[in-house]
C-alpha positions in Angstrom: 56.4 27.8 -231.8 58.7 30.0 -229.8 56.4 32.9 -230.1 53.4 30.7 -228.8 55.6 29.6 -225.8 56.6 33.1 -225.0 53.0 34.3 -225.3 51.9 31.5 -222.9 54.7 32.4 -220.4 53.9 36.0 -220.6 50.2 35.4 -219.9 51.1 33.1 -217.0 53.4 35.9 -215.6 50.8 38.5 -215.9 48.2 36.2 -214.2 50.7 35.6 -211.3 51.4 39.3 -210.9 47.6 40.0 -210.8 47.2 37.4 -208.2 50.0 38.8 -206.1 48.7 42.3 -206.4 45.3 41.0 -205.1 47.0 39.3 -202.2 48.9 42.4 -201.3 45.7 44.5 -201.5 44.0 41.9 -199.2 46.9 42.1 -196.8 46.8 45.8 -196.8 43.0 45.8 -196.2 43.4 43.4 -193.5 45.9 45.6 -191.7 43.6 48.6 -192.1 40.6 46.6 -190.7 42.6 45.2 -187.7 44.9 48.1 -187.0 47.9 45.7 -186.7 51.2 46.9 -187.9 52.9 43.7 -189.1 56.5 45.0 -189.0 57.8 47.6 -186.6 60.2 48.3 -183.8 58.8 48.9 -180.4 59.9 49.9 -176.9 58.3 49.5 -173.6 58.6 49.7 -169.8 57.2 47.4 -167.1 56.8 47.1 -163.3 56.9 43.8 -161.6 57.9 41.5 -158.8 60.8 39.0 -159.0 61.6 36.4 -156.5 64.5 33.9 -156.1 63.3 31.1 -153.9 65.0 28.1 -152.2 62.5 25.2 -152.1 64.3 23.3 -149.4 64.9 26.1 -146.9 61.9 28.3 -147.9 64.5 31.1 -148.2 63.5 34.0 -150.5 65.0 37.1 -151.9 62.4 39.2 -153.7 62.4 42.7 -155.3 60.0 45.1 -156.9 61.4 45.7 -160.5 61.6 48.2 -163.3 61.9 46.6 -166.7 63.1 48.3 -170.0 62.1 46.6 -173.3 63.3 46.8 -176.9 61.8 44.7 -179.5 61.1 44.2 -183.2 57.7 42.9 -184.4 58.5 40.9 -187.6 54.9 40.2 -188.3 51.7 39.8 -186.4 52.8 36.3 -185.3 56.5 36.6 -184.4 58.6 39.3 -182.5 62.1 39.4 -181.1 62.5 41.1 -177.8 65.2 42.1 -175.4 64.6 43.0 -171.6 66.7 44.4 -168.9 65.5 44.6 -165.3 66.5 46.6 -162.2 65.4 45.7 -158.7 64.5 48.0 -155.9 63.1 47.7 -152.4 64.6 44.2 -152.1 63.5 42.0 -149.2 64.9 38.9 -147.6 62.8 36.0 -146.1 65.0 33.7 -144.0 62.6 30.9 -144.3 63.7 28.0 -142.0 67.3 29.0 -141.9 69.0 30.7 -138.9 70.1 33.7 -140.9 69.3 37.2 -139.7 66.0 38.6 -141.2 65.6 42.1 -142.6 66.2 44.1 -145.8 68.7 42.7 -148.3 71.1 45.5 -149.1 72.3 44.3 -152.5 70.9 44.9 -155.9 69.0 42.5 -158.2 69.4 42.8 -162.0 68.3 40.5 -164.8 68.4 40.3 -168.7 66.8 38.2 -171.4 66.7 37.9 -175.2 63.6 36.2 -176.5 61.7 34.9 -179.6 58.1 36.0 -178.9 55.5 33.8 -180.8 52.1 35.6 -180.8 48.5 34.6 -181.5 46.2 37.7 -182.1 42.5 37.5 -181.1 41.0 40.8 -182.0 42.5 43.5 -179.9 44.2 40.9 -177.6 47.5 39.1 -178.2 48.4 35.8 -176.4 52.2 35.2 -176.5 55.0 33.1 -175.3 58.6 34.2 -174.5 61.4 31.7 -175.3 65.0 32.6 -175.0 68.1 33.0 -173.0 68.9 35.3 -170.0 70.7 35.9 -166.7 69.9 36.8 -163.1 72.3 38.5 -160.6 72.2 39.2 -156.8 74.9 41.7 -155.9 76.7 42.3 -152.6 75.9 39.0 -150.9 78.2 38.0 -148.0 80.5 36.1 -150.3 80.1 38.3 -153.3 77.8 38.5 -156.3 75.8 35.4 -157.3 74.9 34.9 -161.1 73.1 32.3 -163.1 72.1 32.2 -166.7 70.2 29.7 -168.9 67.0 29.0 -170.8 64.1 31.3 -169.9 60.4 31.1 -170.9 57.2 33.0 -170.2 53.6 33.4 -171.1 51.6 36.6 -171.3 48.6 38.5 -172.8 48.5 42.0 -174.3 45.8 44.4 -175.3 46.1 47.0 -178.2 44.4 50.3 -177.4 45.5 51.9 -180.6 47.6 50.9 -183.6 50.8 51.6 -181.7 50.1 51.3 -177.9 49.8 48.0 -176.1 49.5 47.1 -172.4 50.6 43.6 -171.3 50.9 41.3 -168.3 53.2 38.3 -168.2 54.9 35.6 -166.2 58.6 34.6 -166.8 60.6 31.7 -165.4 64.0 33.1 -165.1 65.9 30.2 -163.6 65.2 26.7 -162.3 68.0 24.5 -161.1 70.1 23.2 -158.3 71.9 26.0 -156.4 72.3 29.6 -157.3 76.0 30.2 -158.2 77.8 29.3 -154.9 74.6 29.3 -152.8 72.3 26.3 -152.0 74.5 24.0 -153.9 72.3 20.9 -153.5 68.9 22.5 -153.2 66.4 23.5 -155.8 66.3 27.2 -156.5 63.6 29.0 -158.8 63.6 32.5 -160.0 60.3 33.9 -161.3 59.0 37.3 -162.4 55.5 38.8 -162.9 55.3 42.0 -164.9 52.7 44.5 -166.0 53.7 47.1 -168.6 53.0 49.1 -171.7 54.8 49.2 -175.1 54.9 51.7 -178.0 55.4 50.8 -181.7 57.3 53.2 -184.0 
């Protein structure tokens, strides 16, 4: 009786191994057909525009930005990504305030850590960015101003080859009342638009 049970278990085990091998082969064939590397580190760079806007006073500080990206593509549907942004050519729009207009001489910086759910459609990828990050304006009249919190974004990418993608996305960096010690009782929003390229290792 024990021999019969062992034989049945052995047959089931070999059957399951055969199915698993077929599944692996199918997955490998799928990767070869689509050119998608389901698990890899990647790095990227982006150029964009970031603005921090006071809804009440129509006051805005905006900057052209350079973004550095480091990420890990867990599979074709999920990635984890970190971004760090430097601002340059920063401008100040006084809106309806009585402040002096002109260039803003401080620096803009930002960072974010995201989960990146992705939906592939052929060579295109539609994705979201969900995570936590911070935004800073340096050298304001009363010192640096900094806020951090939940961030989200939406984007689309296109794969030219197995390891090169281009993308464009929008990120909501901050939305709340006040920005550190500024505009305490007024709604402030910070947003970014980015276009860039990434390379998978």
